[in-house]
KEKE-179133 format. One record per residue (C-alpha): x, y, z; residue in three letters; residue number from 1. Coordinates in pm, whole numbers. Layout:
(rec (X; Y; Z); ALA; NUM)
...
! end
This chain:
(rec (5422; -1041; 5151); MET; 1)
(rec (5574; -1129; 4814); ARG; 2)
(rec (5687; -821; 4617); PRO; 3)
(rec (5517; -936; 4295); HIS; 4)
(rec (5177; -940; 4469); LEU; 5)
(rec (5195; -581; 4600); LYS; 6)
(rec (5088; -410; 4273); PRO; 7)
(rec (4763; -612; 4274); TYR; 8)
(rec (4669; -538; 4636); LEU; 9)
(rec (4479; -229; 4759); PRO; 10)
(rec (4695; 64; 4865); HIS; 11)
(rec (4444; 249; 5082); SER; 12)
(rec (4376; 161; 5445); LEU; 13)
(rec (4007; 107; 5372); PHE; 14)
(rec (4082; -126; 5080); GLY; 15)
(rec (4321; -336; 5285); ARG; 16)
(rec (4079; -354; 5576); ALA; 17)
(rec (3803; -465; 5338); ALA; 18)
(rec (4037; -729; 5196); LEU; 19)
(rec (4110; -856; 5547); ILE; 20)
(rec (3735; -876; 5605); LEU; 21)
(rec (3636; -1042; 5277); ILE; 22)
(rec (3914; -1302; 5245); VAL; 23)
(rec (3817; -1501; 5561); PRO; 24)
(rec (3449; -1500; 5460); ILE; 25)
(rec (3526; -1630; 5112); VAL; 26)
(rec (3767; -1887; 5254); THR; 27)
(rec (3506; -2015; 5498); ILE; 28)
(rec (3252; -2043; 5217); GLN; 29)
(rec (3494; -2243; 5004); LEU; 30)
(rec (3589; -2475; 5289); VAL; 31)
(rec (3226; -2538; 5386); VAL; 32)
(rec (3123; -2586; 5023); SER; 33)
(rec (3399; -2836; 4950); ILE; 34)
(rec (3410; -3025; 5278); VAL; 35)
(rec (3042; -3028; 5375); PHE; 36)
(rec (2854; -3019; 5047); ILE; 37)
(rec (3087; -3231; 4837); GLN; 38)
(rec (3157; -3496; 5100); ARG; 39)
(rec (2837; -3500; 5303); HIS; 40)
(rec (2582; -3455; 5026); PHE; 41)
(rec (2767; -3688; 4790); GLU; 42)
(rec (2766; -3949; 5066); GLY; 43)
(rec (2391; -3900; 5116); VAL; 44)
(rec (2341; -3921; 4739); THR; 45)
(rec (2525; -4253; 4720); ARG; 46)
(rec (2316; -4401; 5001); GLN; 47)
(rec (1990; -4290; 4838); MET; 48)
(rec (2104; -4417; 4498); THR; 49)
(rec (2189; -4759; 4645); ARG; 50)
(rec (1832; -4786; 4776); GLY; 51)
(rec (1695; -4709; 4428); VAL; 52)
(rec (1928; -4962; 4264); THR; 53)
(rec (1761; -5239; 4466); ILE; 54)
(rec (1427; -5150; 4308); GLU; 55)
(rec (1582; -5118; 3964); LEU; 56)
(rec (1756; -5453; 3998); GLN; 57)
(rec (1427; -5617; 4097); PHE; 58)
(rec (1261; -5462; 3790); LEU; 59)
(rec (1541; -5588; 3563); LEU; 60)
(rec (1520; -5939; 3710); ASP; 61)
(rec (1145; -5954; 3649); GLU; 62)
(rec (1182; -5832; 3291); VAL; 63)
(rec (1464; -6079; 3224); ALA; 64)
(rec (1256; -6369; 3368); ALA; 65)
(rec (963; -6298; 3134); ALA; 66)
(rec (910; -6556; 2861); ALA; 67)
(rec (799; -6309; 2597); SER; 68)
(rec (804; -5940; 2519); LEU; 69)
(rec (436; -5907; 2607); GLY; 70)
(rec (493; -6074; 2943); ASP; 71)
(rec (794; -5848; 3005); ALA; 72)
(rec (588; -5538; 2924); GLN; 73)
(rec (311; -5653; 3156); SER; 74)
(rec (550; -5714; 3443); ARG; 75)
(rec (726; -5380; 3382); ALA; 76)
(rec (399; -5187; 3387); GLN; 77)
(rec (284; -5359; 3706); ARG; 78)
(rec (614; -5291; 3889); LEU; 79)
(rec (648; -4933; 3758); SER; 80)
(rec (317; -4840; 3917); ALA; 81)
(rec (416; -5000; 4247); ALA; 82)
(rec (771; -4854; 4249); LEU; 83)
(rec (676; -4511; 4113); ASP; 84)
(rec (883; -4553; 3796); LEU; 85)
(rec (825; -4472; 3432); THR; 86)
(rec (917; -4765; 3207); VAL; 87)
(rec (934; -4776; 2827); ASP; 88)
(rec (997; -5121; 2671); LEU; 89)
(rec (1122; -5176; 2408); PRO; 90)
(rec (1311; -4856; 2333); LEU; 91)
(rec (1396; -4764; 1972); PRO; 92)
(rec (1768; -4836; 1908); PRO; 93)
(rec (1836; -4478; 1796); THR; 94)
(rec (1738; -4347; 2138); LEU; 95)
(rec (1960; -4594; 2322); ALA; 96)
(rec (2287; -4470; 2177); ASP; 97)
(rec (2335; -4172; 2408); VAL; 98)
(rec (2629; -4105; 2642); THR; 99)
(rec (2597; -4007; 3007); ASP; 100)
(rec (2493; -3643; 3045); GLN; 101)
(rec (2511; -3409; 3341); ARG; 102)
(rec (2578; -3040; 3390); ARG; 103)
(rec (2932; -2956; 3501); PHE; 104)
(rec (2816; -2793; 3825); TRP; 105)
(rec (2596; -3091; 3918); ASP; 106)
(rec (2816; -3235; 4195); TRP; 107)
(rec (2558; -3483; 4326); SER; 108)
(rec (2485; -3595; 3968); GLY; 109)
(rec (2838; -3725; 3943); ARG; 110)
(rec (2779; -3941; 4252); ALA; 111)
(rec (2445; -4064; 4110); VAL; 112)
(rec (2603; -4180; 3782); ILE; 113)
(rec (2900; -4340; 3958); ALA; 114)
(rec (2676; -4532; 4203); SER; 115)
(rec (2444; -4655; 3928); LEU; 116)
(rec (2731; -4776; 3715); ARG; 117)
(rec (2894; -4957; 4008); ASP; 118)
(rec (2579; -5152; 4098); ARG; 119)
(rec (2394; -5180; 3765); MET; 120)
(rec (2600; -5362; 3497); PRO; 121)
(rec (2313; -5362; 3238); PRO; 122)
(rec (2306; -4979; 3250); LEU; 123)
(rec (2368; -4815; 2913); ILE; 124)
(rec (2335; -4442; 2979); THR; 125)
(rec (2220; -4194; 3243); VAL; 126)
(rec (2066; -3862; 3135); ASP; 127)
(rec (2044; -3583; 3395); LEU; 128)
(rec (2015; -3297; 3145); VAL; 129)
(rec (1698; -3349; 2938); SER; 130)
(rec (1479; -3312; 3246); ASP; 131)
(rec (1662; -3183; 3552); GLN; 132)
(rec (1384; -3309; 3781); ARG; 133)
(rec (1420; -3669; 3662); LYS; 134)
(rec (1686; -3937; 3625); VAL; 135)
(rec (1646; -4103; 3284); GLN; 136)
(rec (1827; -4434; 3236); MET; 137)
(rec (1865; -4689; 2953); ARG; 138)
(rec (1917; -5055; 3034); PHE; 139)
(rec (2004; -5355; 2818); ASP; 140)
(rec (1752; -5642; 2864); THR; 141)
(rec (1690; -5974; 2679); PRO; 142)
(rec (1384; -5810; 2520); HIS; 143)
(rec (1573; -5499; 2397); GLY; 144)
(rec (1675; -5161; 2540); PRO; 145)
(rec (1450; -5036; 2820); MET; 146)
(rec (1410; -4677; 2939); ALA; 147)
(rec (1343; -4610; 3308); VAL; 148)
(rec (1279; -4267; 3459); ALA; 149)
(rec (1236; -4168; 3823); LEU; 150)
(rec (1222; -3847; 4026); GLU; 151)
(rec (1561; -3686; 4091); ARG; 152)
(rec (1471; -3622; 4455); ARG; 153)
(rec (1473; -3999; 4516); ARG; 154)
(rec (1849; -4027; 4451); VAL; 155)
(rec (1995; -3696; 4572); SER; 156)
(rec (1932; -3445; 4847); ALA; 157)
(rec (1709; -3162; 4735); SER; 158)
(rec (1866; -2876; 4931); ASN; 159)
(rec (2241; -2837; 4868); PRO; 160)
(rec (2178; -2530; 4656); HIS; 161)
(rec (1960; -2388; 4931); GLN; 162)
(rec (2253; -2409; 5170); LEU; 163)
(rec (2476; -2231; 4919); LEU; 164)
(rec (2218; -1957; 4868); VAL; 165)
(rec (2175; -1919; 5243); LEU; 166)
(rec (2552; -1896; 5290); MET; 167)
(rec (2588; -1634; 5018); MET; 168)
(rec (2298; -1423; 5143); VAL; 169)
(rec (2422; -1439; 5502); ALA; 170)
(rec (2775; -1354; 5390); SER; 171)
(rec (2656; -1053; 5187); ILE; 172)
(rec (2444; -924; 5476); VAL; 173)
(rec (2728; -969; 5727); LEU; 174)
(rec (2974; -807; 5486); THR; 175)
(rec (2748; -502; 5445); LEU; 176)
(rec (2709; -472; 5822); ILE; 177)
(rec (3085; -504; 5867); SER; 178)
(rec (3136; -247; 5590); TYR; 179)
(rec (2926; 7; 5781); VAL; 180)
(rec (3119; -48; 6105); PHE; 181)
(rec (3450; -55; 5921); LEU; 182)
(rec (3372; 271; 5745); ARG; 183)
(rec (3278; 435; 6073); ASN; 184)
(rec (3615; 334; 6217); GLN; 185)
(rec (3828; 427; 5916); LEU; 186)
(rec (3652; 749; 5819); SER; 187)
(rec (3808; 948; 6110); PRO; 188)
(rec (4152; 827; 6003); ILE; 189)
(rec (4088; 939; 5644); ALA; 190)
(rec (3968; 1279; 5766); LYS; 191)
(rec (4277; 1315; 5985); LEU; 192)
(rec (4498; 1231; 5685); ALA; 193)
(rec (4312; 1485; 5468); ALA; 194)
(rec (4348; 1756; 5733); ALA; 195)
(rec (4720; 1680; 5771); SER; 196)
(rec (4777; 1686; 5395); GLU; 197)
(rec (4586; 2013; 5359); ALA; 198)
(rec (4788; 2172; 5641); PHE; 199)
(rec (5106; 2064; 5465); GLY; 200)
(rec (4982; 2262; 5163); ARG; 201)
(rec (4917; 2568; 5375); GLY; 202)
(rec (4542; 2513; 5403); GLN; 203)
(rec (4342; 2475; 5724); SER; 204)
(rec (4049; 2233; 5707); LEU; 205)
(rec (3788; 2206; 5978); THR; 206)
(rec (3862; 1888; 6172); TYR; 207)
(rec (3697; 1736; 6479); ARG; 208)
(rec (3851; 1425; 6641); PRO; 209)
(rec (3622; 1122; 6613); ARG; 210)
(rec (3642; 745; 6616); GLY; 211)
(rec (3828; 510; 6848); ALA; 212)
(rec (4024; 632; 7149); THR; 213)
(rec (4360; 601; 6973); GLU; 214)
(rec (4234; 796; 6670); VAL; 215)
(rec (4091; 1068; 6896); ARG; 216)
(rec (4425; 1098; 7076); ILE; 217)
(rec (4607; 1132; 6742); ALA; 218)
(rec (4347; 1389; 6628); GLY; 219)
(rec (4386; 1603; 6940); HIS; 220)
(rec (4766; 1582; 6906); ALA; 221)
(rec (4737; 1702; 6545); PHE; 222)
(rec (4514; 1993; 6644); LEU; 223)
(rec (4758; 2096; 6919); ASP; 224)
(rec (5049; 2074; 6677); MET; 225)
(rec (4865; 2275; 6412); ARG; 226)
(rec (4769; 2542; 6664); ALA; 227)
(rec (5131; 2573; 6784); ARG; 228)
(rec (5263; 2603; 6429); ILE; 229)
(rec (5001; 2863; 6340); GLU; 230)
(rec (5087; 3062; 6653); ARG; 231)
(rec (5455; 3046; 6562); GLN; 232)
(rec (5383; 3169; 6210); ILE; 233)
(rec (5166; 3449; 6344); GLU; 234)
(rec (5424; 3552; 6603); GLN; 235)
(rec (5700; 3542; 6342); ARG; 236)
(rec (5495; 3757; 6108); THR; 237)
(rec (5423; 4012; 6382); LEU; 238)
(rec (5788; 4014; 6487); LEU; 239)
(rec (5906; 4069; 6132); LEU; 240)
(rec (5655; 4350; 6082); SER; 241)
(rec (5816; 4529; 6378); GLY; 242)
(rec (6164; 4453; 6250); VAL; 243)
(rec (6066; 4587; 5910); SER; 244)
(rec (5944; 4912; 6063); HIS; 245)
(rec (6250; 4948; 6287); ASP; 246)
(rec (6497; 4882; 6003); LEU; 247)
(rec (6328; 5083; 5733); ARG; 248)
(rec (6312; 5399; 5948); THR; 249)
(rec (6690; 5439; 5997); PRO; 250)
(rec (6749; 5339; 5633); LEU; 251)
(rec (6512; 5616; 5525); THR; 252)
(rec (6699; 5867; 5744); ARG; 253)
(rec (7029; 5750; 5595); MET; 254)
(rec (6895; 5795; 5241); LYS; 255)
(rec (6772; 6143; 5331); LEU; 256)
(rec (7106; 6234; 5484); GLY; 257)
(rec (7299; 6107; 5182); LEU; 258)
(rec (7077; 6306; 4948); SER; 259)
(rec (7191; 6626; 5123); LEU; 260)
(rec (7560; 6546; 5079); LEU; 261)
(rec (7753; 6649; 4770); PRO; 262)
(rec (7790; 6382; 4503); GLU; 263)
(rec (8136; 6225; 4503); ASP; 264)
(rec (8290; 5878; 4518); GLU; 265)
(rec (8235; 5849; 4893); GLY; 266)
(rec (7865; 5930; 4881); THR; 267)
(rec (7822; 5700; 4579); ALA; 268)
(rec (7972; 5415; 4781); ALA; 269)
(rec (7741; 5495; 5072); LEU; 270)
(rec (7441; 5500; 4837); HIS; 271)
(rec (7543; 5156; 4716); HIS; 272)
(rec (7577; 5025; 5072); ASP; 273)
(rec (7236; 5160; 5173); VAL; 274)
(rec (7076; 5008; 4863); ALA; 275)
(rec (7244; 4677; 4946); GLU; 276)
(rec (7114; 4697; 5301); MET; 277)
(rec (6765; 4771; 5171); GLN; 278)
(rec (6780; 4471; 4940); ARG; 279)
(rec (6905; 4245; 5220); LEU; 280)
(rec (6620; 4355; 5445); VAL; 281)
(rec (6362; 4303; 5171); ASP; 282)
(rec (6487; 3954; 5085); GLU; 283)
(rec (6512; 3853; 5449); PHE; 284)
(rec (6156; 3967; 5516); LEU; 285)
(rec (6030; 3789; 5206); ALA; 286)
(rec (6195; 3466; 5321); PHE; 287)
(rec (6067; 3490; 5677); ALA; 288)
(rec (5716; 3600; 5577); ARG; 289)
(rec (5672; 3339; 5305); GLY; 290)
(rec (5307; 3315; 5196); ASP; 291)
(rec (5149; 3303; 5540); ALA; 292)
(rec (4940; 3616; 5484); MET; 293)
(rec (4790; 3509; 5150); GLU; 294)
(rec (4479; 3298; 5090); GLU; 295)
(rec (4472; 3028; 4824); ALA; 296)
(rec (4285; 3105; 4501); GLN; 297)
(rec (4200; 2908; 4189); ARG; 298)
(rec (4414; 3054; 3912); VAL; 299)
(rec (4568; 2935; 3588); ASN; 300)
(rec (4944; 2878; 3641); PRO; 301)
(rec (4999; 2956; 3273); MET; 302)
(rec (4897; 3318; 3338); ALA; 303)
(rec (5150; 3344; 3623); LEU; 304)
(rec (5428; 3202; 3406); VAL; 305)
(rec (5345; 3436; 3118); THR; 306)
(rec (5339; 3738; 3349); GLN; 307)
(rec (5673; 3643; 3507); ALA; 308)
(rec (5837; 3605; 3164); VAL; 309)
(rec (5699; 3941; 3048); GLU; 310)
(rec (5825; 4112; 3364); ASN; 311)
(rec (6173; 3968; 3310); ALA; 312)
(rec (6173; 4081; 2947); LYS; 313)
(rec (6075; 4435; 3045); ARG; 314)
(rec (6368; 4436; 3286); ALA; 315)
(rec (6598; 4371; 2990); GLY; 316)
(rec (6665; 4001; 3051); HIS; 317)
(rec (6677; 3730; 2784); SER; 318)
(rec (6391; 3508; 2903); VAL; 319)
(rec (6164; 3304; 2675); SER; 320)
(rec (5852; 3094; 2729); LEU; 321)
(rec (5899; 2723; 2666); GLY; 322)
(rec (5651; 2442; 2614); THR; 323)
(rec (5332; 2372; 2808); CYS; 324)
(rec (5268; 1998; 2843); ASN; 325)
(rec (4933; 1858; 2954); GLY; 326)
(rec (4588; 2011; 2970); ALA; 327)
(rec (4600; 2355; 3131); ALA; 328)
(rec (4356; 2401; 3418); ALA; 329)
(rec (4295; 2623; 3717); GLU; 330)
(rec (4473; 2518; 4035); VAL; 331)
(rec (4422; 2624; 4397); ALA; 332)
(rec (4741; 2807; 4501); LEU; 333)
(rec (4870; 3138; 4640); ARG; 334)
(rec (4940; 3341; 4326); PRO; 335)
(rec (5161; 3608; 4485); GLN; 336)
(rec (5376; 3348; 4658); ALA; 337)
(rec (5415; 3137; 4342); VAL; 338)
(rec (5497; 3449; 4143); SER; 339)
(rec (5760; 3543; 4404); ARG; 340)
(rec (5916; 3197; 4382); ALA; 341)
(rec (5913; 3208; 4002); LEU; 342)
(rec (6069; 3556; 3999); ASP; 343)
(rec (6346; 3433; 4230); ASN; 344)
(rec (6421; 3136; 4004); LEU; 345)
(rec (6422; 3355; 3693); ILE; 346)
(rec (6637; 3612; 3874); GLY; 347)
(rec (6893; 3347; 3965); ASN; 348)
(rec (6890; 3213; 3607); ALA; 349)
(rec (6959; 3552; 3442); VAL; 350)
(rec (7206; 3654; 3714); ARG; 351)
(rec (7432; 3353; 3658); PHE; 352)
(rec (7354; 3287; 3291); GLY; 353)
(rec (7291; 3483; 2973); SER; 354)
(rec (6941; 3351; 2899); ARG; 355)
(rec (6663; 3145; 3058); ALA; 356)
(rec (6367; 2937; 2941); VAL; 357)
(rec (6051; 2890; 3149); VAL; 358)
(rec (5818; 2597; 3078); SER; 359)
(rec (5510; 2446; 3237); LEU; 360)
(rec (5378; 2090; 3267); ALA; 361)
(rec (5045; 1963; 3404); PHE; 362)
(rec (5007; 1610; 3541); THR; 363)
(rec (4720; 1440; 3716); GLU; 364)
(rec (4846; 1531; 4063); ARG; 365)
(rec (5102; 1810; 4018); THR; 366)
(rec (5191; 2128; 3831); VAL; 367)
(rec (5560; 2166; 3738); ARG; 368)
(rec (5714; 2504; 3661); LEU; 369)
(rec (6063; 2468; 3514); THR; 370)
(rec (6331; 2737; 3479); VAL; 371)
(rec (6646; 2649; 3282); GLU; 372)
(rec (6955; 2863; 3219); ASP; 373)
(rec (7289; 2840; 3038); ASP; 374)
(rec (7498; 2930; 3340); GLY; 375)
(rec (7761; 2724; 3525); PRO; 376)
(rec (7498; 2523; 3712); GLY; 377)
(rec (7535; 2374; 4059); ILE; 378)
(rec (7733; 2056; 4135); PRO; 379)
(rec (7510; 1758; 4217); LYS; 380)
(rec (7661; 1709; 4561); ASP; 381)
(rec (7587; 2071; 4660); ARG; 382)
(rec (7230; 2113; 4536); ARG; 383)
(rec (7072; 2035; 4873); ASP; 384)
(rec (7310; 2280; 5036); GLU; 385)
(rec (7216; 2549; 4781); ALA; 386)
(rec (6854; 2545; 4902); MET; 387)
(rec (6954; 2621; 5260); GLN; 388)
(rec (6898; 2981; 5381); PRO; 389)
(rec (7190; 3226; 5352); PHE; 390)
(rec (7406; 2980; 5157); VAL; 391)
(rec (7598; 3121; 4859); ARG; 392)
(rec (7795; 2877; 4645); LEU; 393)
(rec (8056; 3128; 4530); ASP; 394)
(rec (8273; 2859; 4376); ASP; 395)
(rec (7986; 2732; 4163); ALA; 396)
(rec (7797; 3055; 4084); ARG; 397)
(rec (7998; 3362; 3986); ASN; 398)
(rec (7937; 3632; 4254); PRO; 399)
(rec (8090; 3901; 4033); ASN; 400)
(rec (7778; 3896; 3818); ARG; 401)
(rec (7557; 4005; 4103); GLY; 402)
(rec (7563; 3783; 4408); GLY; 403)
(rec (7259; 3758; 4632); GLY; 404)
(rec (7221; 3678; 4998); VAL; 405)
(rec (7146; 3310; 4949); GLY; 406)
(rec (6769; 3327; 4996); LEU; 407)
(rec (6627; 3296; 4641); GLY; 408)
(rec (6622; 2916; 4629); LEU; 409)
(rec (6525; 2893; 4997); SER; 410)
(rec (6219; 3110; 4940); ILE; 411)
(rec (6117; 2906; 4635); ALA; 412)
(rec (6164; 2577; 4824); ALA; 413)
(rec (5962; 2704; 5120); ASP; 414)
(rec (5676; 2816; 4893); ILE; 415)
(rec (5681; 2480; 4712); ALA; 416)
(rec (5659; 2290; 5042); ARG; 417)
(rec (5369; 2509; 5158); SER; 418)
(rec (5184; 2399; 4841); HIS; 419)
(rec (5247; 2031; 4910); GLY; 420)
(rec (5530; 2012; 4658); GLY; 421)
(rec (5905; 2054; 4637); SER; 422)
(rec (6189; 2232; 4458); LEU; 423)
(rec (6412; 2003; 4255); ARG; 424)
(rec (6746; 2106; 4110); LEU; 425)
(rec (6911; 1935; 3818); GLY; 426)
(rec (7103; 1992; 3496); SER; 427)
(rec (6948; 2141; 3185); SER; 428)
(rec (6987; 1911; 2886); THR; 429)
(rec (6902; 2185; 2636); ASP; 430)
(rec (7092; 2487; 2776); LEU; 431)
(rec (7360; 2310; 2979); GLY; 432)
(rec (7309; 2511; 3298); GLY; 433)
(rec (7085; 2471; 3601); LEU; 434)
(rec (6735; 2326; 3581); ARG; 435)
(rec (6500; 2421; 3865); ALA; 436)
(rec (6163; 2240; 3886); ASP; 437)
(rec (5905; 2406; 4111); LEU; 438)
(rec (5656; 2122; 4171); VAL; 439)
(rec (5319; 2217; 4322); LEU; 440)
(rec (5046; 1972; 4425); ALA; 441)
(rec (4708; 2012; 4252); ARG; 442)
! end
């Protein structure tokens, strides 16, 4: 398919299937209309017109052979009654100066005029417009212009339009029937796609395999895959709950034991190590748990951003609220998870820079939360690596200002993916440091 045609073609499966259905029907109609109606009915029209020209020629010969105008009128009236014609002789000259007239969609009328002109040299004009049920002609005779009118059905077939109407009605009925069957076949595919997209956002829609055998097989495979993933998440959550209990208990005993020791440099170092261990455990559990235990709610992302900025300010960090582009609206998301991701991004920004700016943008399909800082940033070729778990880019981000365990960006990226979005890293044009875009699907 030519690339320049793709923007004008349907993008959905249903639209393309409908196009495949409609194009052959329209093509068949055009072929039948052109080949059958134009050729066959025009041929029939020419044959019928030739039969009428014999009668008209006989009428003209009789009028031309008359010795006087009165004799010509008498002969014309006698023949018009016998030949079922309407004759007017003589015709006023002002009415004779008229060009041939037919409507542009009158295909058989074109054949009528052409046949009359080929076989009737005295013909002046043919009028198929004034009265669509009649053929009105003007002829040149020795006694002056003569008008002749006859029924249109005598020179052309009376039912080409009926065939067109029948074709259109039959095509519409068959298209509607095909639409119903097509919708029944494509609806299960659309429901499977919706269930898959919702599961990618962390939601679980009720889905029952339907449709053709292949679609049912794909539906059952999706349900099995979703069940396995949900079991894995549940097992991981249960495992981490046990790990949390097992790790926190000895850490608590260590804190209690250190509190009973005299304060000196050694105990201070041990306090620092225990606090570091506690932080490592908390961040690891936050990464592994993600947002699996939280249900989606409709909230205003602007409220989450404002709360995150206020929390950072109360902690003594230089964080400001930037612009909000687009019309603010409530979005279905997991507020605690999004707040956790936003806190991680702000924490990274103030850890490796002196100040940060948080902004928000609404589009038709996404919500973008942006955190920018004035720190050293991350090289372009290492940004994908920075979002991997337990990766610390010590050469790009100064660890002496408070290095983490390499899970902040990983947690944010995982939360973004669970909302059908992504985490994008770039360079801040305003502050010169890192720009982190947390994109969530609406």
